[in-house]
Structures are given as structure tokens and as C-alpha cells.
Backbone as JSON, one array per atom type, in Angstrom:
{
  "sequence": "XXXXXXXXXXXXXXXXXXXXXXXXXXXXXXXXXXXXXXXXXXXXXXXXXXXXXXXXXXXXXXXXXXXXXXXXXXXXXXXXXXXXXXXXXXXXXXXXXXXXXXXXXXXXXXXXXXXXXXXXXXXXXXXXXXXXXXXXXXXXXXXXXXXXXXXXXXXXXXXXXXXXXXXXXXXXXXXXXXXXXXXXXXXXXXXXXXXXXXXXXX",
  "N": [[80.97, -207.34, -45.3], [80.68, -206.59, -42.63], [80.49, -206.88, -39.03], [82.79, -208.35, -38.64], [85.0, -206.94, -39.42], [86.06, -205.56, -37.29], [88.26, -206.82, -36.43], [90.41, -206.24, -38.01], [93.44, -204.87, -38.43], [95.78, -202.31, -39.18], [99.17, -201.39, -39.64], [100.92, -198.45, -40.07], [103.13, -195.91, -41.47], [106.12, -193.96, -42.11], [108.96, -194.9, -44.2], [111.21, -196.98, -42.48], [110.06, -196.65, -40.0], [109.4, -198.69, -38.3], [107.28, -200.45, -38.61], [107.1, -203.2, -39.46], [108.41, -204.64, -37.45], [106.85, -203.97, -35.2], [104.37, -204.95, -36.04], [104.82, -207.74, -36.05], [105.35, -208.15, -33.32], [102.94, -207.35, -32.2], [101.23, -209.29, -33.21], [102.17, -211.55, -31.85], [101.48, -210.8, -29.25], [98.66, -210.68, -29.39], [98.11, -213.34, -29.96], [98.93, -214.45, -27.56], [96.88, -213.68, -25.99], [94.96, -215.36, -26.72], [93.92, -215.23, -29.31], [93.42, -216.04, -32.76], [95.61, -215.24, -35.33], [96.39, -213.64, -38.39], [99.07, -212.59, -40.32], [99.81, -210.14, -42.71], [101.35, -208.51, -45.55], [101.93, -205.49, -47.38], [103.3, -204.12, -50.36], [102.32, -207.39, -51.52], [101.76, -210.74, -50.19], [100.17, -212.44, -51.72], [100.45, -214.65, -54.6], [100.33, -213.06, -56.9], [100.67, -210.56, -55.68], [103.3, -210.67, -54.68], [104.82, -210.71, -57.0], [104.15, -208.2, -58.02], [105.17, -206.67, -55.95], [107.94, -206.9, -56.35], [108.13, -205.57, -58.8], [107.34, -202.99, -58.05], [109.09, -202.15, -55.98], [111.72, -202.81, -56.59], [112.42, -202.13, -59.19], [113.95, -199.59, -61.19], [112.68, -197.41, -62.44], [109.39, -196.34, -62.35], [106.35, -195.35, -63.59], [104.42, -192.73, -62.1], [101.52, -192.99, -62.1], [101.29, -195.62, -62.88], [102.42, -196.75, -60.66], [100.51, -196.12, -58.66], [98.32, -197.66, -59.6], [99.32, -200.26, -59.7], [99.88, -200.76, -56.99], [97.23, -200.63, -56.06], [96.08, -202.78, -57.44], [97.43, -205.12, -56.48], [96.61, -204.95, -53.89], [93.82, -205.24, -53.98], [93.69, -207.89, -54.81], [94.84, -209.18, -52.58], [92.98, -208.51, -50.6], [90.65, -209.84, -51.49], [91.47, -212.5, -51.82], [92.81, -213.3, -49.48], [92.48, -211.68, -47.06], [89.66, -211.14, -46.67], [88.49, -213.81, -46.49], [89.79, -214.68, -44.13], [88.86, -212.87, -42.17], [86.15, -213.47, -42.27], [86.16, -215.97, -41.14], [86.69, -215.41, -38.55], [89.26, -214.74, -37.8], [91.88, -212.65, -36.62], [93.38, -210.01, -38.45], [96.47, -208.64, -39.18], [97.96, -206.1, -40.81], [100.87, -205.12, -42.44], [101.15, -202.23, -43.59], [98.62, -200.62, -45.61], [95.9, -199.4, -47.66], [96.09, -196.8, -46.89], [98.72, -196.13, -47.02], [99.09, -195.69, -49.76], [97.47, -193.45, -50.09], [98.96, -191.61, -48.62], [101.63, -191.79, -49.67], [101.51, -191.95, -52.59], [99.27, -190.35, -53.14], [99.65, -187.89, -51.65], [102.57, -187.34, -51.34], [103.58, -187.95, -53.92], [101.92, -186.36, -55.31], [99.58, -187.11, -56.63], [97.03, -186.85, -55.83], [95.09, -187.12, -53.04], [92.35, -187.8, -52.64], [91.68, -188.93, -55.1], [93.38, -191.15, -55.24], [92.52, -192.55, -53.01], [89.88, -193.2, -53.83], [90.31, -194.88, -56.06], [91.53, -197.09, -54.83], [89.58, -197.88, -52.94], [87.49, -198.74, -54.54], [88.48, -201.15, -55.58], [88.86, -202.58, -53.2], [86.34, -202.9, -52.12], [84.97, -202.61, -49.64], [86.48, -204.18, -47.88], [88.27, -203.19, -45.63], [90.63, -201.81, -43.22], [89.71, -201.57, -39.76], [91.01, -200.31, -37.75], [93.75, -198.14, -37.84], [97.05, -197.76, -37.18], [99.51, -195.42, -36.9], [102.93, -195.23, -36.96], [104.84, -192.8, -35.78], [107.72, -191.22, -36.67], [110.55, -189.14, -36.75], [111.52, -188.2, -39.99], [114.28, -188.07, -40.79], [115.59, -189.56, -38.79], [114.24, -192.0, -39.16], [114.97, -192.71, -41.8], [117.68, -193.1, -41.45], [117.69, -195.5, -40.14], [117.38, -197.47, -42.03], [118.75, -200.26, -43.62], [119.01, -201.38, -46.21], [117.53, -199.62, -48.3], [114.54, -199.64, -50.32], [113.32, -198.77, -53.66], [111.4, -196.72, -53.2], [111.98, -196.09, -50.6], [114.3, -194.7, -50.91], [113.74, -192.13, -51.55], [114.17, -189.82, -50.03], [114.38, -187.13, -47.5], [112.58, -184.91, -47.79], [110.47, -185.98, -49.3], [109.6, -187.95, -47.51], [108.77, -186.33, -45.42], [106.49, -185.21, -46.54], [104.91, -187.48, -46.71], [104.63, -188.03, -43.99], [103.18, -185.76, -43.15], [100.81, -186.24, -44.49], [99.82, -188.51, -43.18], [99.36, -187.43, -40.64], [97.36, -185.64, -41.29], [95.33, -187.43, -42.03], [94.81, -188.59, -39.57], [93.57, -186.49, -38.32], [91.25, -186.07, -39.87], [90.03, -188.55, -39.74], [89.58, -189.48, -36.98], [88.47, -191.55, -35.45], [89.39, -193.83, -36.6], [92.12, -193.64, -37.42], [95.13, -193.5, -35.69], [97.83, -191.75, -34.29], [100.95, -192.84, -33.19], [103.78, -192.66, -31.02], [106.6, -193.5, -32.57], [109.07, -193.96, -31.52], [108.89, -194.9, -29.01], [109.4, -197.48, -28.25], [109.12, -200.99, -28.82], [107.6, -202.69, -27.07], [106.15, -200.82, -25.56], [104.66, -199.54, -27.57], [103.09, -201.65, -28.55], [101.61, -202.2, -26.24], [100.1, -199.85, -26.05], [98.52, -200.07, -28.34], [97.05, -202.4, -27.79], [95.63, -201.48, -25.61], [94.08, -199.44, -26.81], [92.5, -200.98, -28.4], [90.88, -202.06, -26.6], [91.39, -204.44, -25.28], [92.55, -204.91, -22.88]],
  "CA": [[81.82, -207.94, -44.28], [80.02, -206.37, -41.34], [81.18, -206.73, -37.76], [84.08, -209.05, -38.6], [86.08, -206.01, -39.71], [86.66, -205.02, -36.08], [89.48, -207.57, -36.19], [91.35, -205.91, -39.08], [94.33, -203.81, -37.94], [96.88, -201.98, -40.08], [100.28, -200.58, -39.15], [101.38, -197.52, -41.09], [104.22, -195.01, -41.11], [107.14, -193.76, -43.13], [110.0, -195.92, -44.31], [112.09, -197.01, -41.33], [109.34, -196.3, -38.77], [109.31, -199.85, -37.42], [106.0, -201.14, -38.8], [107.24, -204.65, -39.56], [108.76, -205.14, -36.12], [105.69, -203.82, -34.33], [103.34, -205.87, -36.52], [105.15, -209.08, -35.56], [105.2, -208.16, -31.86], [101.51, -207.26, -31.91], [100.66, -210.61, -33.49], [102.54, -212.41, -30.72], [100.69, -210.39, -28.08], [97.28, -211.09, -29.59], [98.06, -214.8, -29.8], [99.05, -214.75, -26.14], [95.56, -213.41, -25.42], [94.06, -216.41, -27.18], [93.33, -214.95, -30.61], [94.07, -216.52, -33.96], [96.06, -214.04, -36.04], [97.04, -213.76, -39.69], [99.9, -211.43, -40.66], [99.99, -209.91, -44.14], [102.13, -207.3, -45.85], [101.7, -204.84, -48.68], [102.73, -205.01, -51.35], [102.63, -208.8, -51.34], [100.74, -211.53, -49.53], [99.61, -213.41, -52.66], [101.4, -214.86, -55.7], [100.32, -211.84, -57.7], [101.21, -209.47, -54.89], [104.75, -210.76, -54.57], [105.37, -210.28, -58.3], [103.97, -206.75, -58.07], [106.12, -206.11, -54.98], [109.24, -206.78, -57.01], [108.02, -204.52, -59.81], [107.2, -201.68, -57.41], [110.16, -201.76, -55.06], [113.07, -203.13, -57.07], [112.68, -201.52, -60.5], [114.48, -198.23, -61.02], [111.75, -196.39, -62.92], [107.98, -196.72, -62.43], [105.51, -194.17, -63.78], [103.61, -192.5, -60.9], [100.18, -193.58, -62.17], [101.47, -197.08, -62.86], [102.67, -197.07, -59.25], [99.22, -196.09, -57.99], [97.45, -198.75, -60.05], [99.92, -201.53, -59.29], [99.59, -200.92, -55.56], [95.8, -200.92, -55.9], [95.79, -204.1, -57.98], [97.87, -206.17, -55.56], [95.81, -204.79, -52.66], [92.52, -205.85, -54.26], [93.9, -209.34, -54.81], [95.06, -209.59, -51.2], [91.71, -208.38, -49.87], [89.7, -210.86, -51.92], [92.01, -213.87, -51.72], [93.37, -213.65, -48.17], [91.96, -210.95, -45.9], [88.22, -211.36, -46.48], [88.21, -215.15, -45.93], [90.27, -214.75, -42.74], [87.92, -212.13, -41.33], [84.89, -214.2, -42.23], [86.33, -217.12, -40.26], [86.93, -214.94, -37.19], [90.69, -214.55, -37.55], [92.4, -211.28, -36.63], [94.33, -209.73, -39.52], [97.37, -207.52, -38.96], [98.58, -205.78, -42.08], [102.01, -204.22, -42.52], [100.7, -201.26, -44.59], [97.31, -200.78, -46.21], [95.73, -198.38, -48.7], [96.47, -195.49, -46.37], [100.06, -195.86, -47.56], [98.94, -195.1, -51.09], [96.95, -192.09, -49.91], [100.05, -190.76, -48.14], [102.81, -191.8, -50.56], [101.21, -191.56, -53.97], [98.32, -189.26, -53.15], [100.24, -186.63, -51.17], [103.99, -187.12, -51.65], [103.76, -187.96, -55.38], [101.06, -185.33, -55.87], [98.57, -187.68, -57.51], [95.72, -186.5, -55.3], [94.7, -188.06, -51.99], [90.99, -188.29, -52.86], [91.67, -189.8, -56.29], [94.03, -192.41, -54.89], [91.6, -193.26, -52.11], [88.75, -193.74, -54.59], [90.79, -196.01, -56.86], [91.76, -198.23, -53.95], [88.35, -198.34, -52.29], [86.71, -199.48, -55.53], [89.01, -202.51, -55.63], [88.75, -203.24, -51.9], [84.93, -203.25, -51.98], [84.57, -202.69, -48.23], [87.42, -204.95, -47.05], [89.21, -202.15, -45.2], [90.94, -201.9, -41.79], [88.9, -200.83, -38.81], [91.96, -199.51, -36.97], [95.03, -197.86, -38.5], [98.0, -197.18, -36.22], [100.63, -194.82, -37.61], [104.12, -195.06, -36.14], [105.38, -191.5, -36.15], [109.15, -191.08, -36.41], [111.19, -188.08, -37.55], [112.01, -188.83, -41.22], [115.74, -188.23, -40.82], [115.87, -190.7, -37.93], [113.71, -193.2, -39.79], [115.79, -193.06, -42.96], [118.97, -193.59, -40.96], [117.49, -196.87, -39.67], [117.29, -198.41, -43.15], [120.0, -200.88, -44.07], [118.95, -201.49, -47.67], [116.26, -199.02, -48.72], [114.04, -199.96, -51.66], [113.21, -197.61, -54.54], [110.63, -195.66, -52.56], [112.71, -195.71, -49.39], [115.43, -193.85, -51.28], [113.23, -190.85, -52.05], [114.74, -188.7, -49.3], [113.69, -186.56, -46.36], [111.45, -184.06, -48.2], [109.39, -186.89, -49.67], [109.09, -188.58, -46.28], [108.05, -185.29, -44.68], [105.16, -185.11, -47.14], [104.21, -188.69, -46.27], [104.3, -187.83, -42.57], [102.12, -184.76, -43.08], [99.57, -186.88, -44.95], [99.32, -189.36, -42.1], [98.81, -186.57, -39.58], [96.09, -185.13, -41.79], [94.36, -188.52, -41.96], [94.44, -188.75, -38.16], [92.65, -185.4, -37.99], [89.97, -186.24, -40.57], [89.45, -189.85, -39.39], [90.1, -189.74, -35.63], [87.96, -192.82, -34.91], [90.07, -194.95, -37.24], [93.57, -193.45, -37.55], [95.78, -193.02, -34.47], [99.28, -191.51, -34.38], [101.68, -193.32, -32.03], [105.2, -192.31, -30.99], [107.35, -194.64, -33.08], [110.34, -194.13, -30.81], [108.6, -195.29, -27.64], [109.85, -198.85, -27.98], [108.14, -201.94, -29.33], [106.68, -203.13, -26.02], [105.26, -199.71, -25.22], [103.73, -199.32, -28.68], [102.12, -202.75, -28.55], [100.73, -202.0, -25.09], [99.15, -198.78, -26.39], [97.56, -200.59, -29.31], [96.17, -203.33, -27.07], [94.74, -200.65, -24.8], [93.14, -198.76, -27.7], [91.58, -201.99, -28.92], [90.01, -202.45, -25.51], [91.63, -205.83, -24.95], [93.07, -204.99, -21.5]],
  "C": [[81.28, -207.73, -42.88], [80.96, -206.32, -40.16], [82.54, -207.4, -37.71], [85.25, -208.1, -38.81], [86.68, -205.4, -38.45], [87.97, -205.73, -35.76], [90.56, -207.28, -37.23], [92.14, -204.68, -38.66], [95.43, -203.57, -38.96], [97.9, -201.13, -39.36], [100.81, -199.74, -40.3], [102.53, -196.67, -40.56], [105.2, -194.88, -42.24], [108.13, -194.9, -43.17], [110.94, -195.82, -43.11], [111.4, -196.71, -40.01], [109.16, -197.48, -37.82], [108.04, -200.65, -37.54], [106.12, -202.66, -38.75], [107.53, -205.26, -38.2], [107.56, -205.08, -35.18], [104.57, -204.77, -34.75], [103.58, -207.28, -35.97], [104.94, -209.18, -34.06], [103.73, -208.1, -31.46], [100.84, -208.6, -32.15], [100.95, -211.58, -32.35], [101.69, -212.09, -29.51], [99.24, -210.84, -28.22], [97.13, -212.61, -29.45], [98.15, -215.19, -28.34], [97.74, -214.51, -25.4], [94.5, -214.4, -25.93], [93.42, -216.2, -28.53], [94.12, -215.61, -31.73], [94.38, -215.3, -34.83], [96.72, -214.4, -37.37], [97.8, -212.47, -39.95], [100.05, -211.33, -42.17], [100.82, -208.65, -44.34], [101.73, -206.78, -47.23], [102.95, -204.05, -49.07], [103.16, -206.45, -51.1], [101.46, -209.58, -50.8], [100.01, -212.54, -50.4], [100.66, -213.64, -53.75], [101.49, -213.62, -56.58], [100.99, -210.69, -56.97], [102.72, -209.49, -54.79], [105.44, -210.37, -55.88], [105.29, -208.76, -58.41], [104.93, -206.06, -57.1], [107.49, -205.9, -55.62], [109.22, -205.66, -58.04], [108.04, -203.14, -59.18], [108.45, -201.24, -56.66], [111.57, -201.95, -55.6], [113.41, -202.54, -58.43], [113.09, -200.06, -60.32], [113.47, -197.16, -61.4], [110.34, -196.98, -63.02], [107.18, -195.44, -62.56], [104.62, -193.98, -62.55], [102.21, -193.1, -60.95], [100.24, -195.09, -62.24], [101.69, -197.54, -61.43], [101.36, -197.12, -58.48], [98.4, -197.33, -58.32], [98.0, -200.12, -59.68], [99.69, -201.79, -57.8], [98.13, -201.31, -55.35], [95.46, -202.32, -56.37], [96.21, -205.21, -57.01], [97.05, -206.15, -54.27], [94.42, -205.41, -52.83], [92.63, -207.37, -54.24], [94.06, -209.88, -53.39], [93.76, -209.56, -50.41], [90.77, -209.53, -50.21], [90.18, -212.27, -51.61], [92.36, -214.27, -50.3], [92.62, -212.99, -47.01], [90.48, -211.25, -45.65], [87.9, -212.75, -45.93], [88.66, -215.28, -44.47], [89.3, -214.06, -41.79], [86.6, -212.87, -41.18], [84.97, -215.4, -41.29], [86.68, -216.72, -38.83], [88.38, -214.74, -36.82], [91.03, -213.06, -37.56], [93.39, -211.15, -37.78], [95.14, -208.5, -39.14], [98.12, -207.28, -40.26], [99.72, -204.77, -41.91], [101.8, -203.36, -43.76], [99.32, -201.64, -45.1], [97.13, -199.64, -47.21], [95.99, -196.97, -48.19], [97.9, -195.13, -46.78], [99.96, -195.19, -48.92], [98.4, -193.68, -51.01], [98.09, -191.15, -49.53], [101.19, -190.65, -49.15], [102.49, -191.31, -51.97], [100.27, -190.35, -54.01], [98.92, -187.93, -52.77], [101.66, -186.42, -51.68], [104.28, -187.11, -53.15], [102.88, -186.91, -56.06], [99.98, -185.84, -56.79], [97.15, -187.4, -57.04], [95.22, -187.52, -54.3], [93.3, -188.63, -52.23], [90.93, -189.24, -54.05], [92.28, -191.15, -55.98], [93.15, -193.23, -53.95], [90.49, -193.94, -52.9], [89.16, -194.96, -55.4], [90.96, -197.25, -56.0], [90.47, -198.77, -53.36], [87.43, -199.07, -53.26], [87.16, -200.94, -55.55], [88.83, -203.28, -54.33], [87.31, -203.64, -51.58], [84.54, -203.51, -50.51], [85.49, -203.48, -47.33], [88.55, -203.99, -46.64], [89.46, -202.27, -43.69], [89.97, -201.07, -40.95], [89.76, -199.9, -37.98], [93.26, -199.36, -37.75], [95.93, -197.14, -37.5], [99.24, -196.72, -36.98], [101.8, -194.62, -36.65], [104.85, -193.81, -36.62], [106.83, -191.38, -35.7], [109.68, -189.96, -37.3], [111.81, -188.72, -38.8], [113.52, -189.02, -41.29], [116.16, -189.43, -39.98], [115.44, -192.0, -38.58], [114.56, -193.65, -40.96], [117.15, -193.6, -42.55], [118.89, -195.04, -40.48], [117.57, -197.89, -40.8], [118.66, -198.94, -43.56], [120.08, -200.92, -45.58], [117.63, -200.94, -48.17], [115.86, -199.45, -50.12], [113.9, -198.67, -52.46], [112.49, -196.44, -53.87], [111.32, -195.17, -51.3], [113.9, -194.8, -49.65], [115.01, -192.43, -51.67], [113.74, -189.63, -51.27], [113.82, -188.07, -48.27], [112.48, -185.73, -46.76], [110.24, -184.91, -48.57], [108.75, -187.5, -48.43], [108.36, -187.57, -45.38], [106.63, -185.13, -45.22], [104.3, -186.31, -46.74], [103.74, -188.52, -44.82], [103.15, -186.84, -42.4], [100.78, -185.36, -43.5], [98.97, -187.75, -43.86], [98.71, -188.53, -40.98], [97.48, -185.97, -40.02], [94.99, -186.18, -41.72], [93.89, -188.74, -40.53], [93.46, -187.67, -37.72], [91.28, -185.63, -38.61], [89.28, -187.55, -40.22], [89.9, -190.27, -37.98], [89.61, -191.05, -35.02], [88.68, -194.03, -35.49], [91.59, -194.83, -37.18], [94.14, -192.84, -36.28], [97.27, -192.88, -34.7], [99.92, -191.99, -33.08], [103.14, -192.91, -32.15], [106.01, -193.53, -31.39], [108.67, -194.87, -32.39], [110.12, -194.56, -29.36], [109.2, -196.64, -27.27], [108.74, -199.82, -28.33], [107.13, -202.34, -28.26], [105.67, -202.05, -25.65], [104.24, -199.46, -26.31], [102.65, -200.4, -28.71], [101.13, -202.59, -27.4], [99.68, -200.92, -25.38], [98.09, -199.27, -27.38], [96.55, -201.52, -28.64], [95.16, -202.55, -26.23], [93.68, -199.98, -25.66], [92.11, -199.73, -28.29], [90.63, -202.5, -27.85], [90.18, -203.89, -25.08], [92.23, -206.02, -23.55], [92.48, -203.86, -20.68]]
}
């Protein structure tokens, strides 16, 4: 993929952190600067991905390893079918979650192993990975209170979300050039402004 990956941005964070809202606002801001932007979400974004999304988020019981592999499968499909072609054509891609979610949620919080989960996902992605990952950091109790209708994973509780949060902070330490922690309570406009600044667009 080469240099085109500089246009691939992912928004991460715990459930209720505001990723979806910020992703949409960031897309609007980039378009106002004259860029063509594609918004995607995980799980989802393809016919296969939307079916897997329902399996992952709406079913009551999913085996932890099945969860890891289903997330990885829909992500590989999205990368090959949607993200790679967009990047190749010069379009910016903003993703509401990426494989860093699996590293944090399944790798750390589920205890499946961060390195093992990373490897499984990176095999399927084959280099189609975000260049910038922005983590919206919000206290888990506050974030969970924001949810109107939490999905299966969003119902896991504060202890689970604390583990997710710790994983993201660890990723920011080990990958400082890629992963940035942002104050998720700053407000949408302020968060978008910080992202635009970090991308060197203003």
C-alpha cells in the first residue's frame, strides 16, 4: 500500500467514549479542507461485516476465541473490499474502530493475549492498517452512563472497560508515533481540532 496509508485514520476508545460522533465530525472537517473522505465502521462496512456485526453484538453468548476470529474475519473483508481500494484512489479513510479494539478488548480484557490477537488480525489485514490511531479517553463509569442501549460487549461493566482503557494506554506507550490518547471529554470541536493539528493539516 505504501504512502497512501498516511490517509488512514482510526478512532478508538471504550464503549460510550464518543468515537462515532467524533468520526463523523472529523469527516466533515476534512471535507471542508477539500479532501474526499470515506467513513467505515467495525464491525461492519461490507455485506459480510454487517452479518458478523449482528452475530458479535446482538447474540447473548459468543465463545471468546470465536469472538476474536469473527472480528478478524470481518476486518479482513473490509480491508480488502473497501479500505484498500479507497486508499489506492487517494481517498481518506476514517474508521470507527480498527484492530486495536481487538487488541484491547479481546487481547487484554478477555485475556486472550494482546500479541496473539494482534498477529491474527495483522495476517488478515496484510498491511492495510491505520497510520494514525486516536483513542478517546473517558472514565469508564462516565462512558458507560452515556450508553442508551448497550450491545453485548457494552454491557460487560466497569472492570472490563478499565482493562480496555489500560490496554489503550499501554499501546500509546509502545507505539507513540501511531497511537495518541485524547481527552474524550474535551468536546467534539476541540477533539477534532487536536486531530487536525496532529495530522499537520493546519
